[in-house]
C-alpha positions in Angstrom: 259.5 -32.6 80.1 261.2 -30.1 77.8 263.8 -29.3 80.5 264.8 -33.0 80.7 265.0 -33.1 76.9 267.1 -29.9 76.7 269.7 -31.4 79.1 269.9 -34.6 77.1 270.7 -32.7 73.9 274.3 -31.9 73.1 275.0 -28.2 73.9 275.8 -27.4 70.3 272.5 -28.8 69.1 270.7 -26.9 71.9 272.4 -23.7 70.9 271.6 -24.1 67.2 268.0 -25.0 67.9 267.5 -22.0 70.1 269.1 -19.7 67.5 266.9 -21.1 64.8 263.8 -20.6 66.8 264.6 -17.0 67.8 266.0 -15.8 64.6 263.3 -17.6 62.6 260.6 -15.7 64.5 262.5 -12.4 64.2 262.8 -13.0 60.4 259.0 -13.8 60.2 258.1 -10.6 62.1 260.4 -8.3 60.2 259.5 -9.6 56.8 255.8 -10.1 57.6 255.2 -6.6 59.0 257.2 -4.8 56.3 255.6 -7.0 53.7 252.1 -6.2 54.9 252.9 -2.4 55.0 254.4 -2.6 51.5 251.4 -4.6 50.2 248.9 -2.0 51.5 250.9 0.9 50.0 251.2 -0.8 46.7 247.5 -1.7 46.7 246.7 1.9 47.4 249.1 3.0 44.5 247.4 0.5 42.1 244.0 1.8 43.0 245.1 5.4 42.6 246.9 4.7 39.3 243.8 3.1 37.8 241.8 6.2 38.7 244.4 8.6 37.2 244.0 9.3 33.5 246.8 9.3 30.8 250.5 9.6 31.4 251.4 6.0 31.6 255.1 5.8 32.4 256.9 2.6 31.2 259.7 3.0 33.8 257.2 3.2 36.6 255.3 0.2 35.4 258.5 -1.9 35.1 259.6 -0.7 38.5 256.2 -1.4 39.9 256.2 -5.0 38.5 259.7 -5.6 39.9 258.6 -4.2 43.3 255.7 -6.7 43.3 258.1 -9.6 42.5 260.3 -8.4 45.4 257.3 -8.3 47.6 256.4 -11.9 46.7 260.0 -12.8 47.6 259.5 -11.1 51.0 256.5 -13.4 51.7 258.5 -16.5 50.6 261.3 -15.3 52.9 258.9 -15.0 55.8 257.7 -18.6 55.1 261.3 -19.6 55.0 261.8 -18.0 58.4 258.9 -20.2 59.6 260.9 -23.2 58.2 263.7 -22.2 60.6 261.4 -22.5 63.5 260.3 -26.0 62.3 264.0 -27.0 62.0 264.5 -25.9 65.6 261.6 -28.1 66.7 263.1 -31.0 64.8 266.5 -30.5 66.4 264.9 -30.6 69.8 263.3 -34.0 69.0 264.2 -36.8 71.5 264.4 -39.3 68.6 267.9 -38.8 67.1 266.7 -40.4 63.8 264.1 -37.6 63.3 266.6 -34.8 63.9 267.6 -33.0 60.7 271.2 -33.5 59.6 273.7 -30.6 59.8 273.9 -30.5 56.0 270.0 -30.2 55.8 270.2 -27.2 58.2 272.9 -25.6 56.2 271.0 -26.2 52.9 267.9 -24.6 54.4 270.0 -21.6 55.4 271.5 -21.3 52.0 268.1 -21.4 50.3 266.9 -18.7 52.8 269.9 -16.5 51.9 269.3 -17.0 48.2 265.6 -16.1 48.5 266.4 -12.9 50.3 269.4 -12.0 48.1 267.3 -12.6 44.9 264.4 -10.6 46.3 266.8 -7.8 47.2 268.3 -7.8 43.7 264.9 -7.6 42.0 263.8 -4.9 44.4 266.9 -2.9 43.8 266.3 -3.1 40.0 262.7 -2.1 40.6 263.8 0.9 42.7 266.2 2.0 40.0 263.5 1.9 37.4 261.1 3.8 39.6 263.6 6.5 40.6 264.7 6.7 36.9 261.2 7.3 35.7 260.6 9.9 38.5 263.8 11.7 37.5 262.6 11.7 33.9 259.3 13.2 35.0 261.0 15.8 37.1 263.5 16.8 34.4 260.8 17.0 31.7 258.7 19.6 33.7 259.1 23.1 32.4 260.3 25.6 35.1 257.4 26.9 37.1 254.8 24.7 35.5 254.0 23.0 38.9 253.4 26.4 40.5 251.7 28.3 37.7 249.9 25.3 36.1 251.0 25.8 32.5 248.0 23.9 31.2 250.0 20.6 31.2 248.6 17.2 32.1 248.9 16.7 35.9 250.2 13.2 35.5 253.4 14.6 34.0 254.4 15.9 37.3 256.0 14.0 40.2 253.1 13.4 42.6 253.0 12.2 46.2 251.6 8.9 45.1 254.8 8.3 43.1 256.8 8.7 46.4 254.5 6.1 48.0 255.8 3.5 45.5 259.4 4.5 46.4 258.5 4.1 50.1 257.0 0.6 49.5 260.0 -0.5 47.6 262.3 0.8 50.3 260.3 -1.2 52.9 260.6 -4.3 50.7 264.4 -3.8 50.6 264.5 -3.4 54.4 262.5 -6.6 54.8 265.0 -8.5 52.6 267.9 -7.0 54.6 266.3 -8.3 57.8 266.0 -11.7 56.3 269.6 -11.7 55.1 270.8 -10.5 58.5 268.9 -13.2 60.4 270.2 -15.9 58.0 273.8 -14.7 58.2 273.5 -14.7 62.0 272.2 -18.2 61.9 275.1 -19.2 59.7 277.5 -17.7 62.3 275.8 -19.7 65.1 275.9 -23.0 63.2 279.5 -22.4 62.2 280.6 -21.7 65.8 278.9 -24.9 67.1 
């Protein structure tokens, strides 16, 4: 039955529906997998930060908050990728009245692009705050203190856990990039048709 339906659709609609379905799923998987990995790393960092004593760094907490906002945007972007697959299903409908209009498809793509760009901006700002606070930590360490243990508080030093937060933020940025790339590719497909 779907084969008959595919042949009754105009080629441009069929091409757009296929692209929406494929790139929607690619977007879901890229953002979903990287979002889950980042969530686990950030949860591990939160648990470890609560165990550590003293040395609260305002730059890290601001960057951490912005990274979490960027992570929420990744999950919203993954949901938006799912909307692309639903649009594809609607475009393949045999009832012409139920098919989404081209302007609705373009509006959905614009919102998907704005979600990913906004999330990327917030994640970049968070990354800058995190890296800035780590740089401040590194520059405030006396020479040789990490090796000889000059009686300083351990939380003043750059620790591997701090790098985990940077890695999680980088994964969030990569997820947003994947969402942007898929949406731009869909724009290109819609524009050619």
